[in-house]
PASEBA-1860 file (N, C-alpha, C; in nm, 3 decimals):
! residues 261
1> MEQAYARQ> 0.340/-1.577/-0.186/0.467/-1.531/-0.239/0.566/-1.647/-0.246 ~ 0.634/-1.663/-0.361/0.736/-1.766/-0.373/0.846/-1.743/-0.271 ~ 0.901/-1.854/-0.217/0.999/-1.842/-0.110/1.127/-1.771/-0.154 ~ 1.171/-1.796/-0.277/1.292/-1.727/-0.326/1.270/-1.577/-0.328 ~ 1.151/-1.537/-0.367/1.115/-1.396/-0.369/1.105/-1.342/-0.227 ~ 1.046/-1.420/-0.138/1.030/-1.376/0.001/1.165/-1.347/0.066 ~ 1.267/-1.427/0.032/1.399/-1.406/0.092/1.461/-1.274/0.047 ~ 1.424/-1.226/-0.072/1.479/-1.100/-0.124/1.393/-0.979/-0.089
9> YAELYRRH> 1.276/-1.004/-0.036/1.176/-0.898/-0.028/1.222/-0.779/0.055 ~ 1.284/-0.803/0.169/1.323/-0.692/0.256/1.420/-0.597/0.185 ~ 1.519/-0.653/0.114/1.614/-0.567/0.043/1.544/-0.491/-0.070 ~ 1.458/-0.560/-0.143/1.385/-0.493/-0.250/1.299/-0.380/-0.195 ~ 1.232/-0.407/-0.083/1.146/-0.304/-0.024/1.227/-0.179/0.013 ~ 1.344/-0.197/0.066/1.423/-0.084/0.114/1.494/-0.009/0.003 ~ 1.517/-0.075/-0.111/1.604/-0.013/-0.212/1.542/0.000/-0.351 ~ 1.447/-0.087/-0.387/1.393/-0.088/-0.523/1.305/0.034/-0.548
17> WWWRAREH> 1.317/0.093/-0.665/1.246/0.218/-0.697/1.095/0.204/-0.679 ~ 1.037/0.088/-0.714/0.891/0.072/-0.707/0.844/0.083/-0.563 ~ 0.908/0.010/-0.472/0.866/0.014/-0.332/0.894/0.151/-0.270 ~ 1.006/0.213/-0.309/1.037/0.346/-0.256/0.932/0.447/-0.300 ~ 0.894/0.444/-0.428/0.797/0.541/-0.480/0.659/0.516/-0.421 ~ 0.620/0.389/-0.408/0.489/0.360/-0.348/0.485/0.407/-0.203 ~ 0.591/0.380/-0.127/0.593/0.420/0.013/0.582/0.572/0.027 ~ 0.656/0.646/-0.055/0.652/0.791/-0.044/0.516/0.848/-0.083
25> LIVDVLTH> 0.449/0.785/-0.181/0.314/0.829/-0.214/0.220/0.806/-0.096 ~ 0.228/0.689/-0.033/0.142/0.660/0.081/0.167/0.759/0.194 ~ 0.293/0.788/0.222/0.325/0.885/0.327/0.271/1.023/0.292 ~ 0.283/1.063/0.166/0.228/1.192/0.123/0.078/1.199/0.150 ~ 0.007/1.091/0.115/-0.139/1.088/0.133/-0.174/1.094/0.282 ~ -0.106/1.013/0.362/-0.136/1.011/0.505/-0.103/1.145/0.570 ~ 0.004/1.208/0.526/0.040/1.339/0.581/-0.071/1.439/0.556 ~ -0.132/1.432/0.440/-0.238/1.527/0.406/-0.369/1.495/0.477
33> LRPAVRWG> -0.393/1.368/0.505/-0.521/1.327/0.565/-0.520/1.325/0.717 ~ -0.404/1.322/0.778/-0.400/1.300/0.922/-0.470/1.412/0.997 ~ -0.528/1.379/1.110/-0.598/1.480/1.191/-0.497/1.573/1.258 ~ -0.549/1.672/1.329/-0.462/1.769/1.396/-0.368/1.700/1.494 ~ -0.418/1.597/1.560/-0.333/1.512/1.644/-0.313/1.380/1.570 ~ -0.216/1.303/1.612/-0.188/1.177/1.544/-0.306/1.081/1.555 ~ -0.317/0.991/1.456/-0.412/0.882/1.472/-0.371/0.802/1.595 ~ -0.468/0.756/1.672/-0.434/0.685/1.794/-0.370/0.550/1.768
41> TILDVGCG> -0.434/0.467/1.689/-0.385/0.333/1.663/-0.393/0.303/1.515 ~ -0.294/0.232/1.465/-0.284/0.198/1.323/-0.266/0.048/1.309 ~ -0.341/-0.013/1.218/-0.326/-0.155/1.189/-0.278/-0.171/1.045 ~ -0.165/-0.240/1.028/-0.109/-0.270/0.897/-0.139/-0.417/0.867 ~ -0.237/-0.441/0.780/-0.279/-0.577/0.746/-0.187/-0.633/0.638 ~ -0.135/-0.754/0.659/-0.039/-0.810/0.565/0.094/-0.737/0.574 ~ 0.137/-0.711/0.697/0.251/-0.621/0.721/0.386/-0.686/0.696 ~ 0.389/-0.818/0.671/0.518/-0.884/0.654/0.603/-0.867/0.779
49> DGLFFDRA> 0.725/-0.821/0.760/0.820/-0.804/0.870/0.811/-0.666/0.933 ~ 0.701/-0.594/0.908/0.686/-0.461/0.964/0.771/-0.357/0.895 ~ 0.791/-0.374/0.764/0.883/-0.286/0.691/0.829/-0.143/0.679 ~ 0.698/-0.127/0.691/0.641/0.009/0.683/0.623/0.071/0.821 ~ 0.654/-0.002/0.926/0.627/0.048/1.062/0.703/0.177/1.092 ~ 0.827/0.188/1.048/0.906/0.308/1.077/0.837/0.433/1.025 ~ 0.790/0.428/0.901/0.724/0.545/0.842/0.587/0.568/0.903 ~ 0.514/0.460/0.928/0.380/0.474/0.984/0.382/0.527/1.126
57> AQFGEVEG> 0.493/0.507/1.198/0.500/0.547/1.339/0.487/0.697/1.358 ~ 0.514/0.775/1.254/0.498/0.920/1.267/0.352/0.960/1.275 ~ 0.262/0.867/1.242/0.119/0.897/1.240/0.043/0.837/1.358 ~ 0.103/0.745/1.433/0.034/0.683/1.546/0.105/0.557/1.592 ~ 0.043/0.486/1.684/0.098/0.361/1.735/0.062/0.249/1.639 ~ 0.162/0.178/1.590/0.142/0.083/1.481/0.154/-0.061/1.530 ~ 0.064/-0.145/1.481/0.076/-0.289/1.497/0.030/-0.353/1.368 ~ 0.057/-0.483/1.354/0.024/-0.547/1.228/-0.027/-0.688/1.245
65> VEPDASLV> -0.076/-0.741/1.135/-0.118/-0.881/1.129/-0.063/-0.938/0.999 ~ -0.002/-1.057/1.008/0.061/-1.121/0.892/0.029/-1.270/0.894 ~ -0.041/-1.321/0.792/-0.077/-1.462/0.791/0.037/-1.557/0.758 ~ 0.142/-1.507/0.692/0.253/-1.592/0.649/0.369/-1.578/0.746 ~ 0.386/-1.676/0.834/0.489/-1.668/0.937/0.628/-1.660/0.878 ~ 0.649/-1.714/0.758/0.783/-1.713/0.699/0.829/-1.572/0.664 ~ 0.737/-1.477/0.657/0.774/-1.340/0.624/0.815/-1.258/0.745 ~ 0.796/-1.311/0.863/0.825/-1.237/0.986/0.950/-1.296/1.052
73> SPESPYRA> 1.055/-1.215/1.060/1.179/-1.261/1.120/1.168/-1.262/1.272 ~ 1.215/-1.368/1.338/1.215/-1.369/1.486/1.299/-1.255/1.544 ~ 1.395/-1.203/1.465/1.481/-1.095/1.512/1.422/-0.956/1.483 ~ 1.307/-0.953/1.419/1.248/-0.823/1.386/1.224/-0.740/1.512 ~ 1.263/-0.612/1.512/1.236/-0.528/1.628/1.087/-0.506/1.653 ~ 1.004/-0.543/1.555/0.860/-0.522/1.566/0.786/-0.653/1.594 ~ 0.860/-0.761/1.616/0.795/-0.892/1.627/0.683/-0.893/1.731 ~ 0.702/-0.826/1.842/0.602/-0.828/1.949/0.474/-0.757/1.909
81> RIHIGPFD> 0.480/-0.673/1.805/0.363/-0.598/1.761/0.298/-0.658/1.636 ~ 0.345/-0.775/1.595/0.290/-0.840/1.475/0.219/-0.968/1.517 ~ 0.089/-0.973/1.489/0.010/-1.094/1.514/0.022/-1.184/1.393 ~ 0.071/-1.305/1.412/0.083/-1.400/1.302/-0.041/-1.490/1.301 ~ -0.115/-1.482/1.193/-0.237/-1.561/1.180/-0.325/-1.502/1.073 ~ -0.432/-1.570/1.036/-0.520/-1.522/0.930/-0.592/-1.394/0.970 ~ -0.621/-1.313/0.870/-0.697/-1.191/0.896/-0.844/-1.221/0.872 ~ -0.906/-1.277/0.975/-1.049/-1.309/0.969/-1.106/-1.289/1.109
89> ESFEPRKR> -1.223/-1.347/1.135/-1.289/-1.323/1.263/-1.207/-1.373/1.381 ~ -1.111/-1.461/1.356/-1.025/-1.508/1.464/-0.930/-1.399/1.513 ~ -0.909/-1.297/1.429/-0.829/-1.181/1.471/-0.924/-1.078/1.529 ~ -0.938/-1.077/1.660/-1.024/-0.983/1.730/-0.942/-0.917/1.840 ~ -0.884/-0.803/1.810/-0.791/-0.738/1.904/-0.860/-0.663/2.018 ~ -0.993/-0.661/2.018/-1.069/-0.591/2.123/-1.035/-0.442/2.128 ~ -1.010/-0.387/2.013/-0.990/-0.243/2.000/-1.030/-0.205/1.858 ~ -1.045/-0.076/1.837/-1.074/-0.025/1.704/-0.961/0.069/1.662
97> YSLVLMLD> -0.939/0.075/1.531/-0.822/0.145/1.479/-0.863/0.273/1.407 ~ -0.783/0.377/1.427/-0.806/0.503/1.358/-0.767/0.497/1.211 ~ -0.672/0.409/1.181/-0.624/0.393/1.044/-0.594/0.246/1.021 ~ -0.650/0.190/0.913/-0.620/0.053/0.873/-0.557/0.059/0.733 ~ -0.442/-0.007/0.718/-0.371/-0.013/0.591/-0.381/-0.154/0.534 ~ -0.413/-0.163/0.406/-0.409/-0.290/0.334/-0.331/-0.264/0.205 ~ -0.199/-0.277/0.215/-0.110/-0.237/0.106/-0.076/-0.359/0.021 ~ -0.141/-0.367/-0.095/-0.122/-0.479/-0.188/-0.149/-0.612/-0.116
105> VLEHLADP> -0.269/-0.623/-0.065/-0.313/-0.741/0.009/-0.430/-0.810/-0.060 ~ -0.532/-0.734/-0.100/-0.658/-0.794/-0.147/-0.639/-0.885/-0.267 ~ -0.542/-0.856/-0.351/-0.522/-0.934/-0.473/-0.476/-1.077/-0.445 ~ -0.432/-1.103/-0.321/-0.386/-1.237/-0.283/-0.498/-1.325/-0.227 ~ -0.615/-1.267/-0.202/-0.716/-1.334/-0.120/-0.827/-1.396/-0.204 ~ -0.864/-1.518/-0.166/-0.975/-1.585/-0.234/-1.109/-1.519/-0.202 ~ -1.119/-1.458/-0.083/-1.242/-1.390/-0.043/-1.207/-1.248/0.002 ~ -1.176/-1.160/-0.093/-1.137/-1.023/-0.055/-1.249/-0.947/0.014
113> AAALRHAA> -1.375/-0.979/-0.018/-1.487/-0.910/0.047/-1.488/-0.938/0.197 ~ -1.461/-1.062/0.236/-1.459/-1.095/0.378/-1.348/-1.019/0.449 ~ -1.231/-1.010/0.387/-1.120/-0.937/0.449/-1.151/-0.789/0.460 ~ -1.211/-0.731/0.355/-1.243/-0.589/0.359/-1.354/-0.562/0.460 ~ -1.448/-0.653/0.469/-1.555/-0.638/0.569/-1.498/-0.644/0.711 ~ -1.403/-0.733/0.733/-1.342/-0.742/0.865/-1.261/-0.617/0.895 ~ -1.191/-0.565/0.794/-1.118/-0.439/0.814/-1.213/-0.327/0.851 ~ -1.328/-0.320/0.784/-1.427/-0.217/0.816/-1.477/-0.232/0.959
121> SLLAPDGI> -1.493/-0.358/1.004/-1.544/-0.381/1.140/-1.444/-0.337/1.247 ~ -1.317/-0.322/1.210/-1.214/-0.282/1.305/-1.187/-0.133/1.304 ~ -1.256/-0.059/1.217/-1.237/0.085/1.210/-1.307/0.155/1.326 ~ -1.239/0.254/1.383/-1.304/0.345/1.477/-1.411/0.424/1.402 ~ -1.506/0.486/1.473/-1.617/0.556/1.404/-1.572/0.653/1.296 ~ -1.463/0.726/1.319/-1.411/0.818/1.217/-1.281/0.768/1.157 ~ -1.262/0.636/1.159/-1.138/0.578/1.107/-1.130/0.581/0.956 ~ -1.009/0.563/0.905/-0.980/0.566/0.762/-0.919/0.433/0.720
129> LLVTVPAF> -0.960/0.384/0.605/-0.901/0.266/0.544/-0.829/0.308/0.418 ~ -0.702/0.270/0.405/-0.624/0.298/0.284/-0.582/0.166/0.223 ~ -0.616/0.148/0.095/-0.592/0.023/0.023/-0.513/0.053/-0.103 ~ -0.412/-0.030/-0.132/-0.351/-0.029/-0.265/-0.361/-0.170/-0.323 ~ -0.381/-0.176/-0.455/-0.391/-0.303/-0.526/-0.330/-0.287/-0.665 ~ -0.286/-0.397/-0.726/-0.246/-0.389/-0.868/-0.369/-0.369/-0.954 ~ -0.350/-0.302/-1.066/-0.464/-0.264/-1.151/-0.458/-0.332/-1.288 ~ -0.576/-0.369/-1.336/-0.601/-0.417/-1.472/-0.542/-0.556/-1.501
137> NLVWTNHD> -0.630/-0.653/-1.517/-0.587/-0.785/-1.560/-0.526/-0.783/-1.700 ~ -0.551/-0.676/-1.774/-0.492/-0.661/-1.906/-0.340/-0.668/-1.900 ~ -0.280/-0.625/-1.789/-0.135/-0.625/-1.778/-0.086/-0.736/-1.683 ~ -0.160/-0.845/-1.679/-0.117/-0.961/-1.601/0.010/-1.019/-1.662 ~ 0.113/-1.036/-1.579/0.241/-1.090/-1.626/0.289/-1.199/-1.531 ~ 0.407/-1.252/-1.560/0.467/-1.352/-1.471/0.489/-1.299/-1.330 ~ 0.502/-1.167/-1.318/0.519/-1.108/-1.186/0.396/-1.137/-1.099 ~ 0.278/-1.137/-1.158/0.156/-1.171/-1.083/0.158/-1.318/-1.041
145> ELNRHLTR> 0.206/-1.404/-1.129/0.216/-1.545/-1.094/0.313/-1.564/-0.978 ~ 0.427/-1.496/-0.985/0.528/-1.506/-0.880/0.472/-1.462/-0.745 ~ 0.391/-1.356/-0.746/0.333/-1.303/-0.623/0.206/-1.376/-0.581 ~ 0.165/-1.475/-0.660/0.043/-1.551/-0.631/-0.079/-1.460/-0.622 ~ -0.086/-1.366/-0.715/-0.205/-1.283/-0.726/-0.319/-1.367/-0.782 ~ -0.439/-1.332/-0.740/-0.558/-1.396/-0.793/-0.630/-1.307/-0.892 ~ -0.613/-1.177/-0.880/-0.674/-1.082/-0.973/-0.605/-0.948/-0.961 ~ -0.634/-0.861/-1.055/-0.597/-0.720/-1.049/-0.728/-0.641/-1.059
153> YTRATLRR> -0.729/-0.520/-1.009/-0.854/-0.446/-0.992/-0.864/-0.326/-1.086 ~ -0.985/-0.282/-1.105/-1.013/-0.154/-1.169/-1.089/-0.068/-1.068 ~ -1.108/0.059/-1.100/-1.189/0.144/-1.012/-1.326/0.083/-0.990 ~ -1.386/0.032/-1.099/-1.523/-0.021/-1.089/-1.527/-0.143/-0.998 ~ -1.436/-0.238/-1.015/-1.442/-0.361/-0.935/-1.407/-0.333/-0.789 ~ -1.312/-0.243/-0.764/-1.277/-0.214/-0.626/-1.387/-0.134/-0.557 ~ -1.451/-0.044/-0.630/-1.563/0.031/-0.572/-1.678/-0.062/-0.536 ~ -1.710/-0.156/-0.624/-1.819/-0.250/-0.594/-1.788/-0.329/-0.468
161> LADAVGLR> -1.663/-0.369/-0.453/-1.622/-0.443/-0.335/-1.640/-0.358/-0.209 ~ -1.596/-0.233/-0.214/-1.609/-0.144/-0.100/-1.756/-0.116/-0.068 ~ -1.836/-0.092/-0.170/-1.978/-0.068/-0.150/-2.046/-0.187/-0.083 ~ -2.007/-0.308/-0.124/-2.072/-0.428/-0.075/-2.049/-0.452/0.073 ~ -1.939/-0.397/0.128/-1.909/-0.420/0.270/-1.941/-0.298/0.356 ~ -2.008/-0.200/0.297/-2.056/-0.088/0.377/-1.957/0.025/0.395 ~ -1.861/0.038/0.305/-1.765/0.148/0.313/-1.807/0.262/0.220 ~ -1.767/0.382/0.256/-1.788/0.499/0.170/-1.654/0.537/0.108
169> VTHMWYFF> -1.647/0.524/-0.024/-1.524/0.558/-0.096/-1.515/0.709/-0.108 ~ -1.404/0.766/-0.064/-1.386/0.911/-0.071/-1.285/0.953/-0.176 ~ -1.185/0.868/-0.202/-1.085/0.898/-0.304/-1.040/0.768/-0.368 ~ -1.013/0.772/-0.497/-0.960/0.656/-0.565/-0.891/0.701/-0.694 ~ -0.770/0.652/-0.715/-0.700/0.691/-0.838/-0.593/0.588/-0.873 ~ -0.561/0.586/-1.004/-0.453/0.502/-1.054/-0.320/0.574/-1.039 ~ -0.215/0.495/-1.022/-0.080/0.552/-1.024/0.014/0.452/-1.092 ~ 0.141/0.488/-1.106/0.238/0.414/-1.188/0.186/0.403/-1.331
177> HSLFLAKL> 0.164/0.519/-1.395/0.109/0.522/-1.530/0.207/0.466/-1.633 ~ 0.333/0.508/-1.629/0.430/0.458/-1.726/0.451/0.308/-1.710 ~ 0.445/0.261/-1.588/0.464/0.119/-1.565/0.352/0.037/-1.627 ~ 0.232/0.093/-1.634/0.123/0.024/-1.702/0.162/-0.005/-1.846 ~ 0.218/0.094/-1.915/0.257/0.076/-2.054/0.370/-0.025/-2.066 ~ 0.465/-0.019/-1.971/0.576/-0.114/-1.973/0.526/-0.256/-1.948 ~ 0.432/-0.271/-1.854/0.380/-0.404/-1.824/0.296/-0.458/-1.940 ~ 0.229/-0.370/-2.011/0.154/-0.413/-2.129/0.251/-0.470/-2.233
185> AVRLWEAV> 0.366/-0.404/-2.250/0.466/-0.455/-2.343/0.521/-0.590/-2.297 ~ 0.542/-0.604/-2.165/0.591/-0.732/-2.111/0.487/-0.841/-2.133 ~ 0.360/-0.807/-2.114/0.252/-0.905/-2.135/0.257/-0.958/-2.279 ~ 0.275/-0.869/-2.374/0.282/-0.910/-2.514/0.407/-0.993/-2.541 ~ 0.518/-0.951/-2.480/0.644/-1.024/-2.497/0.633/-1.166/-2.441 ~ 0.573/-1.179/-2.324/0.557/-1.310/-2.263/0.461/-1.399/-2.342 ~ 0.366/-1.338/-2.412/0.276/-1.417/-2.496/0.350/-1.476/-2.615 ~ 0.450/-1.404/-2.664/0.529/-1.451/-2.778/0.638/-1.548/-2.733
193> LPRSPAPP> 0.705/-1.514/-2.623/0.816/-1.594/-2.571/0.788/-1.630/-2.426 ~ 0.708/-1.731/-2.401/0.674/-1.770/-2.263/0.801/-1.807/-2.185 ~ 0.800/-1.773/-2.056/0.911/-1.808/-1.969/0.858/-1.825/-1.828 ~ 0.937/-1.893/-1.746/0.896/-1.916/-1.608/0.914/-1.789/-1.526 ~ 0.826/-1.767/-1.427/0.841/-1.648/-1.341/0.974/-1.652/-1.267 ~ 1.037/-1.536/-1.252/1.163/-1.523/-1.179/1.154/-1.403/-1.087 ~ 1.212/-1.413/-0.966/1.206/-1.300/-0.873/1.269/-1.175/-0.934 ~ 1.214/-1.057/-0.905/1.274/-0.933/-0.956/1.409/-0.910/-0.890
201> SLPPRWIN> 1.491/-0.833/-0.956/1.622/-0.797/-0.901/1.632/-0.646/-0.891 ~ 1.730/-0.600/-0.816/1.752/-0.458/-0.800/1.824/-0.405/-0.923 ~ 1.768/-0.307/-0.994/1.836/-0.254/-1.112/1.967/-0.186/-1.075 ~ 2.054/-0.163/-1.172/2.172/-0.082/-1.145/2.133/0.051/-1.083 ~ 2.224/0.106/-1.005/2.190/0.223/-0.923/2.135/0.338/-1.007 ~ 2.196/0.367/-1.120/2.151/0.484/-1.198/2.013/0.460/-1.260 ~ 1.986/0.334/-1.300/1.854/0.303/-1.355/1.750/0.307/-1.243 ~ 1.786/0.251/-1.130/1.696/0.252/-1.015/1.658/0.395/-0.977
209> GALYALAR> 1.759/0.484/-0.974/1.733/0.624/-0.940/1.648/0.694/-1.044 ~ 1.675/0.664/-1.171/1.598/0.730/-1.278/1.452/0.686/-1.276 ~ 1.427/0.558/-1.252/1.290/0.508/-1.248/1.215/0.562/-1.126 ~ 1.287/0.576/-1.015/1.225/0.635/-0.897/1.184/0.780/-0.926 ~ 1.274/0.856/-0.988/1.245/0.996/-1.021/1.126/1.006/-1.116 ~ 1.119/0.916/-1.212/1.006/0.914/-1.305/0.875/0.887/-1.232 ~ 0.877/0.788/-1.144/0.754/0.753/-1.071/0.710/0.867/-0.982 ~ 0.802/0.931/-0.913/0.765/1.043/-0.825/0.718/1.162/-0.906
217> GEQRLLGR> 0.779/1.185/-1.019/0.732/1.293/-1.105/0.590/1.270/-1.153 ~ 0.560/1.147/-1.189/0.423/1.114/-1.229/0.325/1.139/-1.116 ~ 0.362/1.099/-0.996/0.273/1.116/-0.881/0.241/1.263/-0.859 ~ 0.336/1.349/-0.883/0.316/1.492/-0.860/0.244/1.561/-0.975 ~ 0.266/1.514/-1.096/0.217/1.586/-1.213/0.101/1.516/-1.281 ~ 0.118/1.390/-1.322/0.014/1.323/-1.398/-0.107/1.287/-1.315 ~ -0.088/1.274/-1.183/-0.202/1.245/-1.098/-0.310/1.351/-1.106 ~ -0.269/1.476/-1.137/-0.367/1.584/-1.149/-0.461/1.562/-1.267
225> LSLPFGSS> -0.417/1.482/-1.365/-0.496/1.463/-1.486/-0.599/1.352/-1.472 ~ -0.596/1.280/-1.362/-0.690/1.170/-1.339/-0.689/1.072/-1.456 ~ -0.570/1.026/-1.493/-0.559/0.934/-1.606/-0.633/0.804/-1.576 ~ -0.699/0.748/-1.677/-0.783/0.631/-1.655/-0.707/0.499/-1.658 ~ -0.577/0.502/-1.635/-0.500/0.379/-1.634/-0.379/0.396/-1.543 ~ -0.322/0.285/-1.504/-0.203/0.279/-1.420/-0.185/0.135/-1.380 ~ -0.067/0.100/-1.335/-0.046/-0.040/-1.295/-0.087/-0.065/-1.151 ~ -0.119/0.042/-1.075/-0.166/0.029/-0.937/-0.283/0.122/-0.914
233> LMLIACLR> -0.357/0.093/-0.808/-0.478/0.168/-0.776/-0.481/0.191/-0.625 ~ -0.513/0.313/-0.584/-0.525/0.345/-0.442/-0.669/0.384/-0.410 ~ -0.717/0.335/-0.298/-0.851/0.367/-0.249/-0.841/0.416/-0.106 ~ -0.918/0.520/-0.076/-0.932/0.568/0.062/-1.081/0.565/0.093 ~ -1.116/0.506/0.206/-1.257/0.490/0.241/-1.275/0.505/0.391 ~ -1.400/0.522/0.429/-1.435/0.529/0.571/-1.573/0.465/0.588 ~ -1.618/0.454/0.710/-1.752/0.404/0.734/-1.855/0.504/0.681 ~ -1.969/0.456/0.642/-2.070/0.546/0.585/-2.121/0.647/0.687
241> TATPLRTL> -2.107/0.615/0.814/-2.154/0.705/0.920/-2.046/0.805/0.964 ~ -1.927/0.796/0.905/-1.814/0.877/0.952/-1.826/1.022/0.904 ~ -1.757/1.111/0.974/-1.745/1.250/0.929/-1.669/1.253/0.797 ~ -1.712/1.333/0.699/-1.642/1.337/0.570/-1.493/1.368/0.587 ~ -1.410/1.302/0.505/-1.266/1.323/0.512/-1.227/1.454/0.447 ~ -1.109/1.501/0.486/-1.052/1.619/0.422/-1.028/1.589/0.274 ~ -1.054/1.687/0.188/-1.031/1.670/0.046/-0.882/1.666/0.018 ~ -0.842/1.572/-0.067/-0.702/1.564/-0.106/-0.674/1.665/-0.215
249> SNSRVGGD> -0.555/1.724/-0.208/-0.511/1.818/-0.311/-0.433/1.742/-0.416 ~ -0.478/1.749/-0.541/-0.407/1.680/-0.649/-0.262/1.725/-0.658 ~ -0.237/1.852/-0.637/-0.102/1.905/-0.654/-0.008/1.855/-0.546 ~ -0.062/1.812/-0.432/0.025/1.770/-0.323/0.050/1.621/-0.320 ~ -0.048/1.541/-0.361/-0.029/1.397/-0.352/-0.051/1.325/-0.485 ~ -0.076/1.400/-0.591/-0.096/1.335/-0.718/-0.225/1.256/-0.724 ~ -0.324/1.297/-0.647/-0.446/1.218/-0.637/-0.553/1.258/-0.736 ~ -0.663/1.187/-0.727/-0.778/1.208/-0.814/-0.900/1.229/-0.727
257> RGSQR> -0.963/1.342/-0.741/-1.080/1.370/-0.659/-1.209/1.333/-0.728 ~ -1.198/1.275/-0.848/-1.318/1.244/-0.922/-1.401/1.132/-0.861 ~ -1.345/1.058/-0.765/-1.417/0.945/-0.708/-1.490/0.979/-0.581 ~ -1.480/1.103/-0.536/-1.547/1.139/-0.410/-1.697/1.136/-0.430 ~ -1.765/1.104/-0.318/-1.911/1.110/-0.323/-1.964/1.118/-0.183
END
């Protein structure tokens, strides 16, 4: 992540419609999947400054790992629960996690299979892995350059990755459908009028609110249609030996059950 962007990230996360809508979708999914009692331990991989810890705490005891020390504030109330270092075999916490989160992480990694394999090795026997990634290289824009993305995923490429490391995919679906169309337009615009990447800014309040409402409406309504496109992709997986997960309701989380197997 570019440093100028990193300095703005916390405010964007707390206020920007995209981060707000993504967070609420993740919470909706976790609320529906959680067991009768809370998950015991939760690992947030690539957690930054622990910005999702507050919401994740309702589901279990949360800790994180963040390879980029510049993203973790020494004043963070969660600093003691964030391991700063690479997410590889050197990170061995001597425990297993009931829930592992990788929220927009894999697209940054030169070896995403190794990271996903390590995440699988840290899952408890009936643990759950939840992954979000940007979708479709077709809509690659300057925003991907700014975020230092290496690729964007499709259902097929993300499933192959999960299969290769021994995970069982139970749910997978695209979201942010309208944003896919907007990003496609931006891709075409940037091809005609190239420009340098610039950090995103917070839209005016009324636009920010309207875009948030649109995104949440899509999650509740269009997710039922299992549309074959979106600017983001969510995957839920478990170990192949795990007890089958509860089926997600499309009407409650905007999900797609077509990927279960």
